[in-house]
Structure formats: structure tokens, C-alpha cells
N, C-alpha and C positions, 0 to 999 in steps of 0.2 A: 774732767773731760774737756779737751780743747775744742775750739770752734769747728775744726775740720771733721773731727770724729762725730760731733753732734749732727752735722749736715749729712754725713755718710749714713748714719743710722736712720735718719728720716727717709732718705732716698731708698734704702733697702726695704723699709717697711711698706712704702707705696708699691714697690715692685712685687713683693710677695702677695699683697692684696689683689693686685691686678691679675696675677697668674691664677689665683684661686677663683676669681670671677669668671675667667675664660673657661676653666675646667667645668664650672657648674652650668654653663650655657648649653642648651640643647640645640643640636644642629638639625634643622628641618629639611627633609628631602622634598624638593618641589614636585618630583614625580609622584610621590605618595599623596601629596595634597590634591593634585589634579586627577588622580587615578579614579575612574568611575567604580561604583559598586557593581561587582560582577553579577550579582543575582537580581539586580533591579530590572524590571521589565519596562521597556519603553511603551509609553501610552500610544495606543493606536488612534490615529485621527481619521474619523469616518466622514466622507463627503456625501451629503445627501443631495441628489439631483432631483429637483421638482419639475415635473413636466407641466408647465403652465398652459400648454396648448391642449392638453388632454380634455378638459371640460368643453372646449370649443369643438373639437372633433366629435365628442359624444353628442353635442347638441345637433350638429348637422347630420350625423350618421344615425340618429335615433330612428326607431321604428316609425313608419308612416312618413318619414322624410327621406331616409335612405339615399342620401347623395353619394355615399361611398367615397368620401374624400380621402385622398392620400397625401395631400399637401395643402397647407394654409400659409399665406404670406400677407403681412400687413401692407396695406396700400397707403403710401405717404404722399401721394399726388394731391395737390390742392383741388378742392371741389368748389364749383361756383355756388352751389346751394348752401355750403358751409359759411358763406358770408353773412347769412341772416342769423339773428339771435337763436341760440339753441343751448340745451343743457349738456348733451354729450353726443359724440359721433364715433362710429366704428366703420372702417372700410377695409374689406378683406378680399384678396384673390384666393379663390377656392379651386383646387384641381382634383379631378377624378379621372378614372381610366377613360371616360367617354366625353368629358366636357371640361371647359375652362369657364369659370363663373366669377363674376364680381358682385359682391353684396355690400351696398352702402346703407347704413342704418343710422338714422338721426332722431334723437328724442328732444322734445320741446317742453317748456314749462307749462304751456297750456294750449288749447285749441287755436287761439288767436295767433300765436307764434307759428304754429304748424301751417295754418292757412296762409299767413304772410309769406313764408318760405315757399310753399307750394305754388302760389300764383306768380311769385317773382321768378320761380324756376321755369314756369310755362311762358312767361313774358319774354324770356331771353334764353331759349333752349339751344344747347350745342355751341360749337365753335363759331357758327355763323349767326348766333343770337336770333334764331327764328322765334316769331311770336306764334304760340299755339293756343287756340281757344279750348275751353272746357268741352269735352265730348267730341272734339274734332277728330275725324278718322284720318290720321296722317301716319307717315313712316317716321318714327322717332329715331330708329337705328337700323343699320343694315342687318344686324344679327338680332337674336331674341332680346326683348326688352319688356320689363314688367315693373310697374310702380304700384305700391300699396300704401295708402295712407290710413292711419288710425286717428283717433281723436288727438293724440299727442305725439305721433311719430310718422316718419316717412321711410319706406324701404324701397330701394331701387336695385333691381336684379338685372344683370346683363350677362349673356352667355353666347358662345359660338354654337350651342345646340339648344333647341327648343326645350323648355322646362315645363313640368307639370305644375300648374298654379296651386293645386290642392296641397302639394308638398310644402310650399312656402306659406300658405295660409295656416297649415298645421304648425309649422315652425314658429311663426310669429305669435300664434296662440293668443289672439286678442279678440275680445268680444266687441271691441269698438272700431272694427274695420269699417271704413266709410266708402272708399272708392278704390277700384283696381283698374289699371291700364295694362292690357296684355297685348303684346305684338309679337307674333311668331316671325321667324326669319323671312325676309323679302315680302312681307305682307304689311297692310296698314293696321294700325292699332285699333282695338275695341275697348270701349269703356264699360265698366260693370259696377253695379252696387252689390253689396254683400249683406245678406240678412237671413237669419235662421239657417245658417250653414248652406245657403244657396247663392250662387252667382247669377245675377240677372243683367243681361246686356242692355245698355242704354241705346236705344235706336235713334 
């Protein structure tokens, strides 16, 4: 066998092997790879909406409070009394069919912090920073105004309509209520003590 014949035989052998390999390869259809399973059910994603305001509505609309609120909005306005040390504060605008109400509620670590905030609040009341003495019969606001302080909290209620103090006493539900200031629209404020479920005006 001459050199030329030998090289030709090798070349033919490689060609035959290559052809056999191509025949044995499987051709994959890209459409079959990506084709979804027909009977597979898609998972249903359920969205649960939690009504975070519902407990607040229930609190204000409970029996013996009966404010019949239809709307509650958080009040983000800065409060002068919030400058003094406190644990937590909540300020809300409350709307009912008959009245618009603002309720500011502040809780303190102890009675000393409460008294500090209360007396500073009276020392510089309102935009004109009036000084109001304890038990002074003055006009705090043009509309209804009420302040309730307990041993460790202060509640300030303002409204365009006169409110029933008993509703708010029941709402606060505290045995440690100390003082109440109640001022109806266009009248001067009256100061009260609260003991054994009775309001007693301080003359």
C-alpha cells in the first residue's frame, strides 16, 4: 500500500465515524421544552386586606360612647404638649354625621411627667402663649374643649359641637382620673374633680 492509499483510508474512516455520530444525535424541539403542562393548575394568589382601623372604630362607637364615627384620620400636626417627655401619643380627627372631633391622647411614664406636661401646657396655652392658672374660668377655645388628666395620661378633646363628658369618661375607662376641664361652645371653662363616678365642680 503506497502512502497516498494509506492517507485516503484514514480520511474515509473519520468521515464514516462522523456521519454515524450525527445520525445518533437527538434533535430537541425548543417548543416542546418550553411547552407548559396542559393540566397544571395555576396557583391562586389570595390577597388578605386587614382593616387596621376597625378596632379604633369599634372603640369610639362602642355602647355608652356612641360617637357614630364614619371617618377617622391621623393628625400629623406638631403638638406643643408633645415637646415634653412622654411614652406614646395618638392624635386623631374623628368625623360623625353631627360633629367633627379632635382627640389627642398622651401617655407618660409616671405622674411626675404627666404633671410636668400639664403645667407647661397651661403656662403657654394656644398660639398666643397665654398663661392659664389652675381652676381659672377662662375661654380655652371658641368651640367645645375638654381636657381629662389621669395619673399617667392627658386627653384633649376639641369639637365644633358640644360633647357629653360622660361618653369620654367611659371611653377613657380609667379609675385614676384626676381633673377635668369642660368648656362648652362660647362659654368659659369649668374645672371638675372626678371620684366615685361623680363629677364635682371646683368653685
